[in-house]
N, C-alpha and C positions, 0 to 999 in steps of 0.2 A: 543363460549366458551373461545377462546384465544384472542378475540378482546378486544379493549379498551372500557371501559364503556362510555367514552366521546371521540369520534373520533377527531383526530387532524385536524385543518383547514389547507388549503394549505399554508397559511402564516406561521404557526407553523412548517410545514414540511420543508419549505424553510429555515426558521430560524435555525432549527436543523442541516441542511446540512452545514450551514455557521459556526454555533457555537453550538455544542451539549449542552444539558441541564447540563450535568455533567462537561462540560468544556473539552478543548482539552487535558489537563493533564490527566484526568481520562480516556479519550478515548485512549490516547497513552499508558497508563498503561495497559489497557485491551488488546491492540494489542500485547504488549510485553509479557503479561501473556500467551496469546494464542500461540505465537511463541515458547516460552520455552517448552510448553506442547505438541507440535506436536510430534506424534509418528514416528520419522524418524531420520536418522543419522545426526549429526551436520553439516557435509560438504554439505549434500543435502539441509538442511534448509538454510544454508548460501548462497548457490547458488540461491535458490528461493528468498531470501531477496535481493541479488544483482540484480537479474532480475527485481524485482518489483521497486526497487529504480531507476535503470537505465532507465527503460521505462517511469517512472513518470517524468523524466526531459524532455521528448519530447513533442511536441505540439499536440499529438494525443488525445486531450481531448474527452472523451466519449468512448475511445477505450483502455484506460490504463489497464483495467481488462483483456480484451481479449489478448492484446499484452504481458502483464506480464506473463499470464498463458502460452502462446505459447513460449515465450522466456525461461521460466523455464523448460518447457518440452524439448526444444531443447538442453539445456546445462545440462540436468539431475538433475535439482533442484526440490525442493518441490513446487508444484503448489500453494497449499494453503498458503505457506509462501510468495510466490510472490504476491498473492492477498492481503494479510494482509499488506505487505510492501508498497503497493501503497498508503496507508493512511498517510504515512509520508509526502506526498505532498498534503496538504489540503488547504482550503481557506486562512489559516493564512500564510503558507509558500510559496504558489505558486506565489505571486507577486515578491518575491525575486528571486525565481528560474527563472521566466520568464525574468526578467531584466538581470540576470546573463547570461542565455543561449543566449538570443537575442543579447546582447551587444557583447559577444564573437563571435557569428556567423557573425555579421556585421563587426566586426574588421577583421576577417579572409577573408571575401569577399571584403574587401576594401570599405565598405559602411560607410558613415559618418552620424552623428546625433544620439543623444541619445533619446530613447523612454521610457516613464514612464509606469507603470502598467496600468493606466487608458486608455492610448492611445492604448496599446497592446491589451487589452481585448476588447476595443471598435472596433478595426479592426477585431478581431476574430468574434465578434457579427455581424458586417456588412457583412463580408464575408459569414458567415453561412446563413444570411438572403438572400443574393444575390444568393447563390448556390441553396437554396430552391426555390427561384423565378424562376431560370433558369430551374430547373427540372420540374416545373409545367407549364412552358411557352408553350410547345407543346400541352397542353390540355386545353388552355384557351386563353383569350385575352392578356395575359402577354407578355412582350417583353424580350427576353434573352439578357443579357449583361455580357460579359466576361472580359471587360477591367480592372475593379477594381480587379477581382479575379486574373488576371495575375500579377498585381502590388503587390497584397497581397502576392502571392506566392514568388515573387522575393525579396520583402522588409521585409517580416515578417516571413512567414512560413519556407522558406528554411534556413535563418540565425538561426532561433529558433531551427530547427532540427539539424543543424550542431553543434551549441553550446550545445544543449541538449544532443546529443550523446557523446560529449567530456566530459562534466561535469557529465553526468549520469554514464559513464564508470568509471570515477575517484571515485565518491562517492559510486558506486556499489562495486568496488574492496575494498575500505576502509571498507564498511559495512560487506563485506564477511569476511575479516580477523578479524573484531571485533566480529562478530556473532559466529564463530566457538568456540573460547575459552569460551564464555559466555554460550553457549548451553552445552558444555562439562562439565563445572563447575556445571551447574544446574543438569544435569543427574547424575554426581558423587555425589552431595549432596542428591539427591533424592534416589539413591541407598544406600547411607549410612544410611539414615533415615529408609529405608525398612529393612536393616540388623539389625538396633537397635530395630525395632519393633518385628522382628522375634526372636531376642535374649530375649526380654522381655516376649514374649509369651512362649518360651521354659522354661524360669525361672518359670513362673506361672505353667506350666505343671509339672515341677519337684516338685514344692512345694505342688501341689494339687493331683498329681498322676493321672491326667486325660489326655484326648486327647486335644492337643492344637488346638485352632481354626485356620483356615487359615488366614494368615496376611491380606488378602484382603477382608475377609468376613464381616468386620465391627463389629464383635462380641466384646463386651467389656469384661474385666476380670470377672465382676460380673455375666455375662451370662454363664460362664463356669461351 
């Protein structure tokens, strides 16, 4: 009943993950819309956003959702807001984040040499393949090799994690202080609209001498 008439191919699914059909602008607008309408206090939503942004700067690819939710829970933030905020780091922005975090971490650790996005994600792909191979090695003719993984951890993962925590904390704090006034302004504007709607319904009631419909009932004046 709720399935597509024409199922998407695997290529279309992969393409939509990289670039949504409506574009990243539309996707970002939708995320902001959902954040504003979350039924929670502004400071809790802001904490959730900070957690989601902060975790997304780390190299925990594939675990950002779980990590963001756990972090939001620990700091008393809105878990759904944290999950939505992870979409800020998407295939368009992640190359810049990766270079920024890794460069910062390597600088702190005294490691030299700049790495581009293609090389960084190539190393992640190779490390993932080797890790999977080593996990399957005890069950078949494969040979476990840990040398490259050790180099990957020292040269890529650890610097990325250090730089990601630093920049994630910075951007998380910034987003927290930007989110609180935005959510408060939205709630205030929404409350004002509700008050205006109640006032209009009371005016209609006074004119017609009948019972005013509930402001959330969706009844129009002509139905009264």
